[in-house]
Backbone as numpy.savetxt, mean C-alpha at the origin, in Angstrom:
# Nx Ny Nz CAx CAy CAz Cx Cy Cz
30.88 1.73 15.30 30.01 1.00 16.01 28.48 0.94 15.58
28.08 0.08 14.99 26.61 -0.10 14.51 25.77 0.08 15.68
24.53 0.52 15.64 23.77 0.36 16.47 22.56 -0.55 16.73
22.66 -1.55 17.94 21.83 -2.59 17.82 20.69 -2.66 17.01
19.97 -3.57 16.18 18.99 -3.76 15.54 17.99 -3.86 16.05
16.82 -3.22 16.49 15.72 -3.27 16.93 14.73 -4.51 16.31
14.42 -5.23 17.28 13.11 -6.32 16.35 11.90 -6.25 17.01
10.76 -6.10 16.05 9.12 -6.39 16.49 8.75 -7.74 16.24
8.67 -8.66 16.86 8.02 -9.96 16.51 6.44 -9.59 15.93
6.05 -9.77 15.64 4.34 -10.05 14.94 3.09 -10.75 16.00
3.37 -10.77 16.77 2.64 -11.62 17.64 1.41 -10.32 18.86
0.90 -9.51 18.13 -0.29 -8.69 18.73 -1.23 -9.55 18.71
-1.69 -11.11 18.06 -2.97 -11.49 18.82 -2.95 -11.74 20.11
-1.58 -12.10 20.58 -1.47 -12.05 22.01 -1.71 -11.41 22.86
-2.35 -11.38 24.11 -3.08 -10.31 24.89 -1.95 -10.04 25.99
-0.97 -11.21 26.44 -0.25 -10.69 27.42 0.90 -10.01 27.13
0.81 -8.98 28.01 2.07 -7.69 27.29 3.31 -8.89 28.05
3.48 -8.94 29.12 4.66 -9.74 29.56 5.17 -10.40 28.41
4.64 -11.41 27.88 4.93 -12.06 26.86 5.62 -11.20 25.79
4.85 -10.70 25.68 5.63 -9.54 23.76 6.70 -8.88 24.44
7.07 -8.06 25.48 7.85 -7.84 25.96 9.41 -8.54 25.95
9.39 -9.37 26.75 10.14 -10.96 26.84 10.71 -11.02 25.53
9.73 -11.57 24.55 10.07 -11.67 22.89 10.87 -10.55 22.38
10.38 -9.46 22.51 11.07 -8.40 21.93 12.11 -8.47 22.40
12.34 -8.21 23.84 13.90 -7.97 24.15 14.96 -9.12 23.85
14.21 -10.43 23.44 14.98 -11.40 23.38 15.46 -11.48 21.87
14.45 -10.50 21.22 15.10 -11.12 19.82 15.56 -9.56 19.26
15.82 -8.58 20.21 16.49 -7.87 19.80 18.05 -7.43 19.97
18.71 -8.90 20.69 20.00 -9.15 21.00 20.63 -9.25 19.69
21.52 -8.25 19.54 22.06 -8.53 18.30 22.87 -9.78 17.20
23.28 -10.46 18.16 23.44 -12.14 17.57 22.04 -12.76 17.27
21.41 -13.00 18.00 19.98 -13.20 17.82 19.52 -12.85 16.03
19.29 -11.35 16.02 19.19 -10.52 15.05 19.38 -10.57 13.82
21.00 -10.80 13.93 21.83 -10.98 12.33 21.66 -12.25 12.26
21.81 -12.95 12.90 21.80 -14.25 12.66 20.34 -14.81 11.91
19.47 -14.35 12.56 18.24 -14.65 12.09 17.72 -14.08 11.01
18.31 -13.16 10.86 18.10 -12.62 9.33 18.61 -13.17 8.08
19.72 -13.55 8.70 20.82 -14.24 7.66 19.78 -15.69 7.12
19.11 -16.28 8.05 18.88 -17.78 7.89 17.63 -17.27 7.24
16.54 -16.00 7.62 15.46 -16.35 7.09 15.47 -15.56 5.56
16.55 -14.90 5.31 16.87 -14.56 4.02 17.66 -15.67 2.67
18.06 -16.56 3.84 18.74 -17.82 2.35 18.58 -18.97 3.12
17.33 -19.09 3.78 16.60 -20.55 3.76 15.50 -20.66 3.47
15.55 -21.27 2.18 14.23 -21.05 1.40 12.51 -21.63 2.06
12.49 -22.54 2.93 11.90 -22.82 3.90 11.13 -21.73 4.48
12.23 -21.02 5.09 11.62 -20.40 6.41 11.53 -18.93 5.33
11.93 -18.57 3.98 11.71 -17.27 3.58 10.28 -17.27 2.57
10.06 -18.37 2.19 8.72 -18.21 1.98 7.43 -18.03 2.68
7.72 -18.19 3.85 6.81 -17.90 4.76 6.86 -16.80 5.42
5.39 -16.31 6.50 5.52 -15.28 6.74 6.68 -15.35 7.57
7.43 -16.25 8.11 8.09 -16.24 9.67 9.66 -15.18 8.83
9.99 -15.60 8.16 11.01 -14.61 7.15 11.05 -12.98 7.27
9.36 -12.68 7.41 9.72 -10.84 7.22 8.65 -10.55 8.57
8.30 -11.26 9.43 7.92 -10.72 10.61 8.30 -11.36 11.33
9.20 -12.54 11.47 10.00 -12.59 12.85 11.26 -11.43 13.33
12.07 -11.85 12.07 13.30 -11.04 11.94 13.31 -9.68 10.79
12.38 -8.77 11.62 12.45 -7.55 10.38 14.16 -6.61 9.89
13.43 -6.13 8.67 15.15 -5.63 8.70 15.17 -4.46 9.12
16.06 -3.53 9.86 16.62 -2.37 10.54 17.24 -1.84 9.74
16.92 -0.49 9.31 17.89 0.30 8.38 17.88 0.97 7.67
18.47 1.30 6.77 18.24 1.88 5.31 18.47 0.59 4.21
17.56 0.67 3.52 17.36 -0.50 2.49 17.35 0.04 1.05
18.08 -0.45 0.41 18.43 -0.01 -1.13 17.90 -1.11 -1.84
17.04 -0.51 -2.81 16.57 -1.78 -3.73 15.93 -1.17 -5.16
16.34 -1.91 -6.16 16.48 -1.53 -7.54 15.27 -2.20 -7.83
14.07 -1.54 -8.42 12.67 -2.04 -9.04 13.03 -2.19 -10.25
13.58 -1.14 -11.12 14.02 -1.10 -12.53 15.33 -0.76 -12.41
16.08 -1.33 -13.61 17.32 -1.00 -14.27 18.17 0.61 -13.63
18.99 0.77 -13.53 19.50 1.86 -12.79 18.34 2.87 -12.17
17.55 2.28 -11.60 16.56 2.74 -11.07 16.79 2.53 -9.17
17.51 2.94 -8.02 17.80 2.46 -6.91 16.69 3.76 -5.66
16.16 2.89 -4.99 15.48 3.38 -3.99 15.48 3.09 -2.81
15.58 4.05 -1.93 15.80 3.54 -0.34 14.49 3.47 0.46
14.31 2.86 1.43 13.26 3.31 2.63 13.83 2.45 3.70
13.49 3.32 5.19 14.05 3.12 6.15 12.83 2.45 7.34
13.56 1.68 7.71 12.78 0.59 8.95 13.54 0.50 10.15
12.97 0.76 11.34 13.55 0.15 12.42 13.13 -1.00 12.83
12.68 -1.93 12.37 12.22 -2.83 12.59 10.56 -3.01 12.63
9.95 -2.42 12.35 8.80 -2.09 12.40 8.02 -2.11 10.71
8.34 -1.71 9.87 7.74 -1.60 8.44 7.92 -3.15 7.90
6.77 -3.91 8.08 6.94 -5.48 7.33 7.03 -5.22 5.71
6.78 -4.01 4.90 7.09 -3.68 3.66 8.52 -4.15 3.68
9.34 -3.15 4.20 11.17 -2.94 3.96 11.52 -4.82 3.94
10.96 -5.26 5.40 11.37 -6.56 5.79 11.15 -7.47 4.33
9.88 -7.61 3.49 9.47 -8.08 2.89 10.60 -7.80 1.49
11.17 -6.74 1.45 12.00 -6.26 0.29 13.03 -6.90 0.74
13.32 -6.72 1.98 15.19 -7.88 2.17 14.61 -8.95 2.36
14.32 -9.88 2.75 13.61 -11.34 2.62 13.64 -11.72 1.59
12.54 -11.14 0.63 12.42 -11.81 -0.76 12.70 -11.01 -1.93
12.94 -10.01 -1.65 13.21 -8.88 -2.67 12.40 -8.67 -3.72
11.02 -8.31 -2.60 10.13 -8.00 -3.63 8.55 -7.88 -2.78
7.84 -6.88 -2.80 6.75 -6.77 -2.11 5.43 -6.70 -3.16
4.37 -7.64 -2.67 2.99 -7.65 -3.56 3.56 -7.09 -4.88
4.39 -8.46 -5.33 4.49 -9.07 -6.80 2.99 -8.85 -7.76
2.56 -9.18 -7.26 1.13 -9.19 -8.28 0.56 -7.54 -8.70
1.11 -6.94 -7.59 0.73 -5.23 -8.00 1.44 -4.85 -8.71
2.86 -5.18 -7.94 4.12 -4.23 -8.66 4.54 -4.19 -9.72
4.14 -5.32 -10.91 4.54 -5.74 -12.05 3.55 -4.53 -12.98
2.28 -4.64 -12.55 1.21 -4.10 -13.30 1.73 -2.34 -12.99
1.69 -2.17 -11.94 1.46 -1.06 -11.52 3.07 0.04 -12.28
4.21 -0.91 -12.64 5.40 -0.49 -13.57 4.94 -0.22 -14.43
4.13 -0.94 -15.38 3.23 -0.99 -16.46 2.83 0.28 -17.20
1.95 0.66 -15.61 0.89 1.46 -15.78 1.48 3.14 -15.48
2.14 3.05 -15.09 3.11 4.61 -14.86 4.11 4.65 -16.32
4.09 6.38 -16.14 4.57 7.23 -17.26 4.67 8.19 -17.08
5.97 8.37 -17.75 6.78 10.19 -17.00 5.29 10.85 -17.94
5.58 11.76 -16.73 4.62 12.93 -16.60 3.52 13.03 -16.40
2.97 11.91 -15.93 1.54 11.49 -15.01 0.96 12.01 -13.79
0.21 11.80 -13.28 -0.12 12.04 -12.48 -1.12 10.91 -11.33
-0.75 10.97 -10.15 -0.52 9.55 -9.34 -0.88 9.86 -8.14
-2.29 9.43 -8.00 -2.82 9.51 -5.86 -2.93 8.34 -5.47
-2.02 8.19 -4.70 -1.89 6.75 -4.10 -3.09 7.15 -2.64
-3.97 6.72 -2.54 -4.83 6.74 -1.55 -4.63 5.39 -0.53
-4.04 5.77 0.45 -3.63 4.58 1.43 -2.12 4.35 1.40
-1.11 5.49 1.51 -0.31 5.42 1.16 0.60 4.37 1.87
0.20 4.30 2.99 1.60 4.15 4.19 2.55 4.51 4.23
3.89 3.83 4.09 5.17 4.23 4.34 5.66 4.75 2.62
4.98 4.63 1.66 5.06 5.54 0.50 5.82 4.07 -0.23
5.56 3.51 -0.74 6.46 2.23 -1.42 5.79 2.33 -2.96
4.42 2.36 -3.13 4.11 2.87 -4.44 4.35 4.42 -4.91
4.21 5.33 -3.79 4.58 6.76 -4.05 6.15 6.57 -4.83
6.72 6.27 -3.94 8.38 6.31 -4.02 8.91 5.34 -5.66
7.76 4.19 -5.76 8.31 3.46 -7.50 7.59 4.83 -8.71
6.43 5.18 -8.30 6.17 5.97 -9.20 7.24 7.37 -9.36
7.71 8.35 -8.57 8.17 9.28 -8.18 10.13 9.26 -8.68
10.27 7.99 -8.06 11.60 7.36 -8.27 11.86 7.10 -9.82
10.77 6.34 -10.53 11.00 5.63 -11.55 10.74 5.86 -12.91
10.12 7.02 -12.53 9.80 7.61 -14.11 9.99 9.57 -14.44
10.33 10.12 -14.92 10.24 11.09 -14.85 8.94 12.68 -14.80
9.37 13.11 -13.98 8.33 14.40 -13.74 6.92 13.93 -13.44
7.16 12.89 -12.56 5.76 12.29 -11.84 5.16 13.32 -10.83
3.97 13.80 -10.74 3.52 14.08 -9.73 2.57 13.34 -8.75
2.86 13.12 -7.57 2.03 11.97 -6.54 1.48 12.94 -5.72
0.38 12.12 -5.10 -0.26 12.59 -4.35 -0.83 11.69 -3.44
-0.25 11.77 -2.11 -0.28 10.68 -1.48 -1.00 10.74 -0.03
-1.69 10.28 0.13 -3.13 10.49 1.23 -2.77 9.22 2.23
-2.67 9.73 3.48 -2.03 8.63 4.64 -2.61 9.45 6.04
-3.85 8.99 6.66 -4.04 9.81 7.97 -3.38 9.16 9.03
-2.44 8.02 8.99 -2.55 7.60 10.14 -0.88 7.85 10.89
-0.66 8.27 11.69 0.04 8.85 12.67 1.24 8.77 12.69
1.08 7.21 13.26 2.28 6.12 13.37 3.12 6.08 12.19
2.73 5.66 10.77 2.89 5.61 9.53 3.60 6.93 8.83
2.77 8.11 9.07 3.60 9.23 8.52 4.83 9.72 8.46
5.46 9.66 9.87 7.32 9.80 10.07 7.78 9.20 9.15
7.43 7.17 8.72 8.16 6.90 8.11 7.79 7.45 6.40
7.15 7.80 5.94 6.45 7.88 4.75 7.25 9.23 4.55
7.57 10.20 5.41 8.15 11.79 5.16 9.62 11.25 5.26
10.22 10.54 6.02 11.71 9.65 5.92 11.78 9.22 4.63
11.31 8.50 3.83 11.42 8.00 2.98 11.53 8.81 1.91
10.27 9.51 1.72 10.19 10.88 0.80 11.67 11.69 0.65
12.25 11.66 2.16 13.24 12.74 2.28 14.61 11.91 2.10
14.49 10.51 2.16 15.94 10.07 1.80 15.98 9.55 0.26
14.81 9.58 -0.25 15.02 9.64 -1.86 14.92 11.08 -2.62
14.89 11.93 -1.99 15.01 13.56 -2.68 13.76 13.92 -3.24
12.42 13.28 -2.74 11.31 13.24 -4.05 10.08 14.08 -3.29
10.76 15.41 -2.30 9.77 16.21 -1.52 9.14 17.06 -2.69
9.57 17.10 -3.94 8.96 17.96 -4.56 8.06 17.52 -5.45
7.88 16.23 -5.77 7.34 15.54 -6.54 6.10 14.74 -5.63
6.65 14.30 -4.63 5.38 13.51 -3.77 4.82 15.00 -2.44
3.61 15.10 -2.74 2.97 15.64 -1.67 1.73 14.81 -0.85
2.36 15.27 0.54 1.81 14.29 1.53 0.59 14.62 1.74
-0.92 14.49 1.91 -2.01 15.16 2.69 -2.49 14.08 4.21
-2.32 14.23 4.95 -2.74 14.18 6.48 -4.13 13.59 6.58
-5.00 13.20 5.59 -6.43 12.72 5.58 -6.85 11.74 5.05
-7.79 10.95 5.57 -8.38 10.13 4.83 -9.60 10.54 3.65
-9.79 9.49 2.80 -10.42 9.74 1.62 -11.98 9.28 1.97
-13.00 9.62 1.38 -14.17 9.20 1.56 -15.41 9.66 0.61
-16.34 9.29 0.95 -17.77 9.75 -0.06 -18.04 11.01 0.76
-17.68 11.49 1.76 -18.28 12.93 2.22 -16.89 13.56 2.81
-17.33 15.14 3.52 -16.29 15.80 3.94 -16.23 15.75 5.51
-15.65 16.18 6.38 -16.24 16.35 7.70 -15.08 15.49 8.66
-15.03 15.10 9.84 -14.19 14.49 10.67 -15.05 13.05 10.85
-14.20 12.31 11.09 -14.38 10.71 10.93 -13.65 10.20 12.30
-14.44 9.40 12.93 -13.59 8.44 13.98 -12.89 7.68 13.25
-11.54 6.95 13.56 -10.46 6.20 12.12 -10.11 5.27 13.20
-10.16 3.91 12.85 -9.71 2.79 14.00 -8.44 2.15 13.48
-7.38 2.70 14.54 -5.97 1.94 13.86 -5.83 0.67 14.55
-5.34 -0.31 14.01 -5.15 -1.46 14.67 -3.49 -1.48 15.61
-4.12 -2.23 17.05 -3.22 -2.07 18.04 -2.11 -3.20 17.77
-1.19 -2.69 16.65 -0.14 -3.87 16.68 1.06 -3.27 16.94
2.05 -4.18 17.30 3.52 -4.26 17.72 4.35 -3.51 16.60
3.98 -3.97 15.36 4.77 -3.36 14.06 3.74 -2.45 13.43
3.86 -1.66 12.75 3.59 -0.53 12.23 1.81 -1.25 11.48
0.54 -0.44 11.82 -0.22 -0.98 11.17 -0.51 -1.10 9.87
-0.97 -2.06 9.27 -1.15 -2.48 7.89 -2.98 -2.04 7.55
-3.52 -2.16 9.01 -5.02 -2.35 8.48 -5.64 -2.07 9.27
-5.39 -0.68 9.41 -6.37 0.67 9.72 -7.11 1.33 8.81
-8.49 1.80 9.46 -9.53 1.89 9.16 -10.60 3.12 9.07
-11.59 3.28 8.51 -12.66 4.24 9.11 -13.87 3.20 9.37
-13.86 1.94 9.00 -14.60 0.89 9.39 -13.93 -0.02 10.39
-15.37 0.87 11.67 -14.75 0.32 12.83 -15.03 -1.62 12.89
-15.71 -1.89 12.25 -15.74 -3.71 12.56 -14.96 -4.31 11.31
-13.88 -3.65 10.62 -12.96 -4.42 10.17 -12.04 -4.93 10.75
-11.24 -4.63 11.87 -10.36 -5.67 12.91 -10.66 -5.53 14.20
-10.36 -6.11 15.05 -10.36 -6.11 16.30 -9.21 -5.49 16.86
-9.47 -5.22 18.76 -7.99 -4.86 19.19 -7.46 -3.48 18.43
-8.26 -2.19 18.19 -8.19 -1.21 17.66 -8.33 -0.27 18.54
-7.52 1.04 18.40 -7.64 2.32 19.44 -8.18 3.47 18.22
-9.28 3.99 18.53 -9.82 4.87 17.50 -9.47 6.62 18.23
-9.21 7.50 17.25 -9.21 8.97 16.81 -9.63 9.70 16.21
-9.99 10.75 16.09 -10.34 11.72 14.89 -9.83 12.18 14.22
-9.81 12.02 12.67 -8.86 12.65 11.21 -10.20 13.11 10.19
-9.12 14.40 9.69 -10.39 14.94 8.69 -10.32 13.83 7.36
-11.39 13.96 6.90 -12.09 13.00 5.59 -12.92 13.98 5.05
-12.16 13.89 3.51 -12.81 14.44 2.26 -13.12 13.72 1.08
-13.91 14.25 0.31 -14.35 13.53 -1.15 -13.38 13.94 -1.76
-12.23 13.45 -2.72 -11.63 13.98 -3.58 -11.85 14.69 -4.42
-13.09 14.65 -5.04 -13.55 15.55 -5.62 -13.94 17.07 -5.32
-14.14 16.97 -3.81 -14.16 18.20 -3.64 -12.64 19.15 -3.45
-11.38 18.19 -3.53 -10.57 18.97 -3.40 -10.01 19.13 -4.74
-10.34 18.64 -5.97 -10.32 18.45 -7.01 -9.09 20.07 -7.77
-10.47 20.79 -7.21 -10.06 22.35 -8.03 -8.98 22.63 -7.17
-9.02 22.73 -5.36 -7.84 23.07 -4.56 -6.89 22.62 -5.09
-6.52 21.31 -5.57 -5.13 20.79 -5.69 -4.82 20.73 -7.04
-5.64 21.13 -7.99 -5.00 21.71 -9.66 -5.23 20.18 -9.98
-6.50 19.11 -9.75 -6.21 17.82 -10.47 -7.44 18.18 -11.48
-6.27 18.33 -12.93 -6.98 18.56 -14.10 -6.98 16.89 -14.55
-5.96 16.53 -14.39 -6.08 14.79 -15.08 -5.24 14.12 -13.91
-5.60 12.74 -13.98 -4.99 12.30 -13.21 -5.04 10.59 -14.13
-4.00 9.97 -14.18 -3.59 9.13 -15.05 -3.69 7.72 -14.35
-3.04 7.36 -12.94 -3.61 6.50 -12.31 -3.55 6.53 -10.67
-4.64 5.54 -10.12 -4.82 5.64 -8.79 -4.77 4.07 -8.14
-3.92 4.48 -6.99 -4.06 3.49 -6.49 -5.20 2.90 -4.71
-6.02 2.23 -4.67 -6.64 2.76 -3.36 -6.56 1.10 -2.64
-5.97 1.64 -0.85 -6.14 0.44 -0.16 -6.43 1.22 1.28
-7.63 1.08 1.34 -8.07 1.92 2.35 -9.25 0.64 3.55
-8.67 -0.75 3.37 -8.95 -1.66 4.41 -10.73 -1.71 4.19
-11.44 -1.81 3.41 -13.01 -2.19 3.56 -13.42 -0.85 2.96
-12.96 0.20 2.82 -14.16 1.36 2.66 -13.55 1.90 1.16
-12.93 1.12 0.07 -12.69 1.43 -0.98 -14.18 2.04 -2.00
-15.06 1.48 -1.92 -16.05 1.96 -2.92 -16.49 2.90 -1.78
-16.51 3.40 -0.85 -16.92 4.66 -0.28 -15.85 5.91 -1.04
-14.53 5.59 -1.34 -13.15 6.17 -1.61 -13.63 6.65 -3.08
-14.20 5.61 -3.92 -14.23 5.62 -5.30 -15.67 6.55 -5.60
-16.94 6.58 -4.85 -17.89 7.26 -4.74 -17.47 9.01 -4.73
-16.44 9.33 -3.63 -16.23 10.21 -3.95 -15.28 10.84 -4.78
-14.56 10.36 -5.34 -14.15 10.49 -6.58 -14.69 10.24 -7.96
-15.93 10.18 -8.44 -16.49 9.68 -9.45 -16.17 10.95 -10.36
-16.42 12.16 -10.22 -16.06 13.07 -11.45 -15.04 13.25 -11.90
-14.14 12.77 -10.86 -12.79 12.59 -11.32 -12.48 11.48 -12.56
-13.23 10.82 -11.81 -13.01 9.30 -12.40 -13.44 9.67 -13.77
-14.48 10.26 -14.46 -15.33 10.30 -15.48 -14.57 11.58 -16.33
-14.20 12.31 -15.51 -13.32 13.07 -16.47 -11.84 12.87 -16.79
-11.35 11.91 -16.06 -9.91 11.31 -16.12 -9.87 10.18 -16.93
-10.42 9.29 -16.37 -10.76 8.02 -16.70 -9.13 7.47 -16.48
-8.73 7.44 -15.10 -7.51 7.17 -14.68 -7.78 5.27 -14.98
-6.46 4.74 -14.65 -6.42 3.26 -14.40 -6.51 3.59 -12.64
-7.20 2.21 -12.25 -7.41 2.05 -11.01 -6.75 0.78 -10.37
-6.13 0.64 -9.42 -5.62 -0.34 -8.58 -6.29 -0.57 -7.34
-6.71 -1.68 -6.73 -7.62 -1.61 -5.56 -7.79 -2.81 -5.06
-7.56 -2.56 -3.85 -7.76 -3.64 -2.99 -8.96 -4.51 -2.58
-9.89 -5.50 -2.65 -11.09 -5.89 -2.08 -11.07 -6.79 -1.20
-11.66 -6.44 -0.05 -11.70 -7.66 0.79 -13.03 -8.19 1.48
-13.67 -7.44 0.87 -15.33 -8.35 0.94 -16.21 -8.31 -0.62
-16.64 -9.54 -0.48 -17.93 -9.19 -1.67 -18.41 -8.12 -2.17
-19.27 -7.90 -0.43 -20.21 -6.41 -0.79 -19.06 -4.60 -1.19
-17.86 -4.75 -0.30 -17.01 -3.83 -1.13 -16.90 -3.98 -3.03
-17.05 -5.21 -3.61 -16.32 -5.23 -4.64 -18.00 -5.02 -5.12
-18.88 -5.22 -5.27 -20.31 -4.78 -5.71 -20.62 -3.87 -5.85
-20.56 -2.99 -4.85 -20.54 -1.51 -5.09 -20.00 -0.91 -5.85
-18.13 -1.20 -5.88 -17.43 -0.95 -6.91 -17.90 -1.06 -8.03
-18.12 -2.18 -8.30 -18.66 -2.71 -9.92 -19.79 -1.78 -9.91
-20.79 -1.33 -8.82 -22.03 -0.80 -9.49 -21.58 0.35 -9.76
-20.51 1.17 -9.11 -20.23 2.50 -9.58 -19.48 2.76 -10.77
-18.45 1.53 -11.27 -17.56 1.84 -12.47 -17.93 1.16 -13.99
-18.92 0.26 -13.45 -19.73 -0.54 -14.88 -20.30 0.54 -15.96
-21.02 1.55 -15.34 -21.57 2.34 -16.01 -20.34 3.12 -16.58
-19.52 3.35 -16.53 -18.38 4.26 -16.56 -17.54 3.52 -17.75
-18.10 2.52 -18.07 -17.58 1.29 -19.15 -15.85 1.09 -18.80
-15.54 0.56 -17.54 -14.50 -0.03 -16.86 -14.43 -1.82 -16.84
-13.31 -2.12 -17.52 -12.88 -3.56 -17.50 -12.29 -3.74 -16.00
-12.39 -5.02 -15.47 -12.47 -5.47 -14.30 -11.30 -6.88 -14.52
-10.58 -6.40 -13.76 -9.01 -7.95 -13.83 -8.98 -8.07 -12.34
-8.72 -9.33 -12.06 -8.09 -9.71 -11.12 -6.35 -9.50 -11.07
-5.35 -8.66 -10.31 -3.89 -8.98 -10.47 -3.35 -10.12 -9.76
-2.51 -10.91 -10.62 -2.03 -12.23 -10.60 -0.42 -11.78 -10.84
0.49 -12.70 -10.32 2.32 -12.43 -10.48 2.17 -12.70 -12.24
1.32 -13.67 -12.92 1.61 -14.09 -14.31 0.19 -13.17 -15.11
-0.25 -12.27 -14.40 -0.55 -11.61 -15.80 -2.22 -11.02 -15.26
-3.35 -10.26 -16.07 -4.58 -9.84 -15.59 -5.43 -10.82 -16.18
-6.47 -11.09 -15.04 -6.93 -12.65 -14.99 -8.57 -11.55 -15.11
-9.06 -11.86 -16.00 -10.96 -11.09 -16.47 -11.72 -11.33 -15.47
-12.42 -10.38 -14.90 -13.33 -10.64 -14.23 -14.92 -10.02 -14.73
-16.13 -11.12 -14.73 -17.53 -10.51 -14.50 -17.92 -10.07 -13.56
-17.34 -10.69 -12.30 -17.53 -9.85 -10.97 -16.75 -9.82 -10.33
-16.46 -8.21 -9.43 -15.46 -8.22 -8.65 -15.81 -8.75 -7.11
-15.18 -9.77 -6.70 -15.08 -10.50 -5.62 -13.58 -10.68 -4.80
-14.29 -10.96 -3.74 -12.97 -11.71 -3.07 -12.47 -13.15 -3.50
-10.87 -12.73 -3.88 -10.67 -14.24 -4.50 -9.49 -14.34 -2.83
-9.41 -15.64 -2.90 -8.34 -16.01 -1.59 -7.27 -15.84 -2.18
-7.05 -16.20 -3.57 -5.00 -16.02 -3.98 -4.95 -14.75 -4.20
-6.55 -14.06 -4.76 -5.59 -12.64 -5.25 -6.76 -11.17 -4.51
-6.28 -10.65 -3.58 -7.19 -9.43 -2.91 -7.28 -7.98 -3.84
-6.35 -8.17 -5.06 -6.07 -6.76 -5.57 -6.02 -7.08 -6.93
-6.98 -5.81 -7.49 -7.85 -5.89 -8.64 -7.05 -4.46 -9.75
-7.60 -4.70 -10.51 -7.27 -3.38 -11.76 -8.56 -3.20 -12.57
-8.66 -2.19 -12.62 -10.15 -1.48 -13.28 -9.52 -0.64 -14.35
-9.65 -1.18 -15.11 -9.22 -0.13 -16.74 -10.05 0.09 -17.54
-10.15 1.47 -18.08 -11.40 1.56 -19.17 -11.20 0.91 -20.19
-12.02 0.75 -20.76 -12.27 -0.26 -22.22 -11.45 0.56 -23.50
-11.15 1.68 -23.23 -10.36 2.03 -24.45 -8.76 2.13 -24.55
-8.59 2.19 -23.01 -7.07 1.57 -22.74 -6.67 0.28 -22.89
-6.35 0.27 -24.19 -5.44 -1.29 -24.48 -4.43 -1.40 -24.64
-3.87 -0.85 -23.45 -2.20 -0.99 -23.57 -1.50 -2.24 -22.55
-2.60 -2.67 -21.43 -2.36 -3.92 -21.35 -3.06 -5.33 -21.61
-3.68 -5.26 -22.87 -4.38 -6.33 -23.65 -3.00 -7.73 -23.82
-2.10 -7.43 -24.00 -0.97 -8.78 -24.09 -0.94 -9.38 -22.99
-1.06 -8.70 -21.72 -1.16 -9.05 -20.44 -2.13 -9.87 -20.08
-3.53 -10.16 -20.52 -4.70 -10.38 -20.40 -4.73 -11.98 -20.41
-4.86 -12.78 -19.24 -4.84 -14.29 -18.96 -6.12 -14.71 -19.64
-5.86 -16.18 -20.26 -7.51 -16.74 -20.73 -7.57 -17.44 -19.33
-9.56 -17.04 -19.59 -9.80 -18.05 -18.12 -10.36 -19.36 -18.06
């Protein structure tokens, strides 16, 4: 007999605990959950909205195929919205994923900064041969899911997990975790990034300071998603960027973060693109776009992606 599926509703904006508890209990009933998940997956009007992968999240081990012949697994007990999106929509962050898979190559080193439960780390190590992944994730609630997903896919030799934050300095830092019913996706070293947070101390390092210890001689691909501190992360790894000239995938949520990132990378002869599902949109300035938060920074000498560049 299958264990009941536990569901976590995305209602953390509400402050009254009794309502949260009542709603979660109601949605945890197997009949409601099973039926609700089926409706969310098969009714287009619901599937396309947030309701589909927020109200009835997937619980259990999900198998999906990002590339032909490549099956990957992720686990959720109802709290991981990434797994729910994969179940309901068949994809997660499509505008990044297509480009990420084009940027990956066998034998490369990939640095996943803000790895969360491991979606991109699994893609790299699970779809390409002899890839080394360094996954940085400081949030305790998330780490157990990350480790479990790595074990599910038997990728512990390829993926190294570092339970620290990366920034532009070394030492201890106050880290702010969103007070969320589901796994927190908006935790940051920036106190003002989100309201309703709890804080704790985490270790913080410059990636440049760790490069020798980690034997990082060459890095081909970097993904940065640190919820408004991306410019600080890049400043802390400038030596590595200069030496390796990796492709960088980066989330930008504020204009001032984009301006700071551009000031750091422009002198290094990087080109800037907004990531869209249909291709790469060239940017003269790195800014927040309402339709696209994610960007690709590509060295000028790397022409592999020129065929995917869109006309303005």
